C-alpha positions as CSV (number, residue, x, y, z in Angstrom):
1,M,110.8,32.4,85.7
2,P,110.5,32.1,81.9
3,E,112.8,34.4,79.8
4,P,110.0,36.7,78.4
5,M,108.8,37.4,82.0
6,R,112.3,38.3,83.1
7,R,112.6,40.7,80.1
8,I,109.2,42.3,81.0
9,A,110.2,42.6,84.7
10,L,113.5,44.2,83.7
11,L,111.9,46.6,81.3
12,V,109.4,47.7,84.0
13,A,112.1,48.1,86.6
14,L,114.2,50.2,84.2
15,T,111.3,52.3,83.2
16,L,110.4,53.1,86.9
17,I,114.1,53.9,87.7
18,S,114.3,56.3,84.7
19,M,111.1,58.1,85.7
20,V,112.4,58.6,89.2
21,S,115.7,59.9,88.0
22,V,114.1,62.3,85.5
23,S,111.8,63.8,88.1
24,A,114.7,64.4,90.5
25,S,117.2,65.9,88.0
26,G,117.6,69.4,89.1
27,S,115.6,72.2,90.7
28,Y,112.8,74.2,89.2
29,V,112.2,77.8,90.2
30,P,108.8,78.9,88.8
31,R,109.6,82.6,89.2
32,P,113.1,84.0,89.7
33,P,113.6,86.5,92.5
34,R,112.5,90.0,91.6
35,K,115.1,92.7,91.5
36,L,114.5,96.0,93.1
37,A,113.4,98.7,90.6
38,K,115.4,101.7,92.0
39,A,118.7,99.8,92.2
40,D,118.3,98.7,88.6
41,K,117.6,102.2,87.3
42,A,120.2,104.0,89.2
43,G,122.9,101.4,89.0
44,V,123.5,101.8,92.7
45,A,124.2,98.9,94.9
46,I,121.9,98.4,97.8
47,D,123.2,98.4,101.4
48,P,121.9,95.0,102.6
49,E,122.3,95.8,106.3
50,R,120.3,99.0,106.2
51,Y,117.7,97.5,103.9
52,G,117.3,94.4,106.1
53,L,117.0,96.4,109.3
54,G,114.5,98.8,107.7
55,R,112.5,95.8,106.4
56,T,112.5,94.2,109.8
57,L,111.3,97.3,111.5
58,V,108.5,98.2,108.9
59,L,107.2,94.6,108.6
60,R,107.8,94.0,112.4
61,T,109.6,90.7,111.8
62,G,112.9,89.5,113.2
63,V,114.6,90.1,116.5
64,V,114.7,93.9,116.7
65,R,113.2,95.0,120.0
66,L,111.7,98.4,120.2
67,P,111.0,100.2,123.5
68,T,107.4,100.0,124.6
69,A,107.2,103.6,125.7
70,P,108.3,106.3,123.1
71,D,111.0,108.8,123.9
72,E,109.1,112.1,124.0
73,T,112.2,114.2,123.1
74,V,112.5,112.6,119.6
75,K,108.9,111.6,119.0
76,A,107.8,114.8,117.2
77,P,110.8,115.0,114.8
78,Q,110.6,111.3,114.0
79,A,106.8,111.5,113.5
80,E,107.3,114.4,111.1
81,K,109.9,112.4,109.0
82,L,107.8,109.3,109.0
83,R,104.7,111.2,107.9
84,A,106.7,112.7,105.0
85,V,107.8,109.2,103.9
86,E,104.4,107.7,104.5
87,A,102.8,110.4,102.2
88,R,104.9,109.1,99.3
89,L,103.9,105.5,99.7
90,P,101.1,103.8,97.7
91,A,97.7,103.9,99.4
92,E,97.6,100.1,100.1
93,V,101.0,100.2,101.7
94,R,100.3,103.3,103.7
95,G,97.5,101.6,105.5
96,K,99.5,98.5,106.4
97,A,102.8,100.2,107.4
98,K,101.5,102.3,110.3
99,L,104.7,104.2,110.5
100,G,103.3,106.6,113.1
101,T,103.5,103.9,115.8
102,L,107.3,103.8,115.3
103,A,107.8,107.5,116.2
104,G,109.9,108.0,119.3
105,R,110.8,104.4,119.5
106,L,113.6,104.3,117.0
107,T,117.3,105.2,117.2
108,T,118.8,107.4,114.6
109,A,120.2,104.5,112.7
110,E,116.9,102.6,112.8
111,L,115.0,105.6,111.5
112,D,117.5,106.0,108.7
113,A,117.1,102.3,107.9
114,V,113.3,102.6,107.8
115,I,113.5,105.5,105.4
116,Y,116.2,103.8,103.3
117,Y,114.1,100.6,103.0
118,L,111.0,102.4,102.0
119,S,112.8,104.6,99.4
120,V,114.4,101.5,97.8
121,R,111.3,99.3,98.1
122,F,108.8,101.9,96.9
123,P,110.7,104.4,94.8
124,V,109.1,107.7,94.0
125,P,108.5,108.0,90.3
């Protein structure tokens, strides 16, 4: 191969290698994670366990299993608490959350986690 051809081939190879290394030099996050409004304003740390459990129950994701039949002895008090919380939610969230279906099926800790999650996620102005 003649000398000018080698130089051109070397230049093309180096250009391609530099383009690959430039495109793979670090990660890009288009939008940083959003902080929770209430925690920023109050300066209070969020309890990740209660928040995560409440989020799992409200969004119905994860591995938390709820009983299929509600416990009638706690259904009315839980329904009252959940209605009070639901009334403070924005309209579009209120329709999606369907908190009434959780009444009577939550333990005391789970009910507390649901209320905690909603109060942190949707703070009352």
